[in-house]
N, C-alpha and C positions, 0 to 999 in steps of 0.2 A: 634621509636621516633615519637612523636606526632607533627603534623604540627600546627602552630599557624594560626588562621584565622584572616584576616585583617578586620577591621571595615569599612563598606562602608559609605561614606559621602553622605548625602542627598543633591541632587543638585536641581536646579530650583528656589531657593530662592535668590532674590537679597537683599542685606543688606542695604535697604534704611531707616530702622528704626533707625540706629545710625548716620545718616548723619545730619549735621547741617542744619537748615532751609534755609540758604543762598545758600547752594550747590545744591538745587533741581532746575533743569532747567525748564523754562516756568512758574515759580510761582513768584508772587509778594506778599510781606508781608507788611501789613499795620496795624496800630493801629486804633481802632474805638470805638464808643459808641453804645450800643444797644438802638434802638428806640422803637421797638415793638416786642412782642413775638407772633409768629404765630403757627399754629398746626404742628405736626410732627417734633418737635424740630428744627423749622426754625425760623429765626429772621431777622428783617429788621434793618440793622446797617448803621450808617453814619460814614464814614472814616474821618480822620483828614484833608484830602484834599477836603472834601465836597461831595465826591462821595457816592451815596447810593448803598448798596449791599444787595442782598438776600442771607443770609448765613445759612448753616445748621451746627449742632453741630458735631464735629469730633467724631469718634468712641471711641477713648480712653476716651474722656470726658463723653460720654454716659455710658461707661463701669464703670467708677468710680463715676458716678452720681453727676457730678459737676453741680450745679445749676447756670443758667444764667438768670438774670432778667433785665427788662428795666432799663437803667441808668448805667449798668455795663460797665467797660472798658474792651475790649477784643482785642486779636490779630487775624487778619483775613488773611487767605491764599487765594489769588485770582489768577485765571488762567489768563495768558496773552492773551488767545484766547477769553475768555468771561469775561470781567471785571465786569459784573453785578451780577455774582454769585460767592459764595466763601464758605469757610469752617472756622468755628471758632476753633482755635487750642489752645487758652490759655485765661483764665479769670484772669485779673490782680486783685491783692488784693486791697481792699479799704485802703486808707491811714488813719492812726489813727488821730482822731481829737485832736488837742492840744490847 
């Protein structure tokens, strides 16, 4: 009789990819407008509360080549420890002119 081998699960990965943005500890999520495009996919953005943040493009946005231009509305993830730097996680679609 042949023994069945059990599949080994790969450990060491935390499943943060599927968590909602509000569940991540130490992060603040803000809506902002892009003011200036800088080198290395960095942007100077002004949040709705008036705060200016130096934000870089998230890796998933880089991977799918989502373009961000000055004037675009974006969502920014800011660390609670350094609120002057952040990551652009979403580009809001432009509203249709009617």
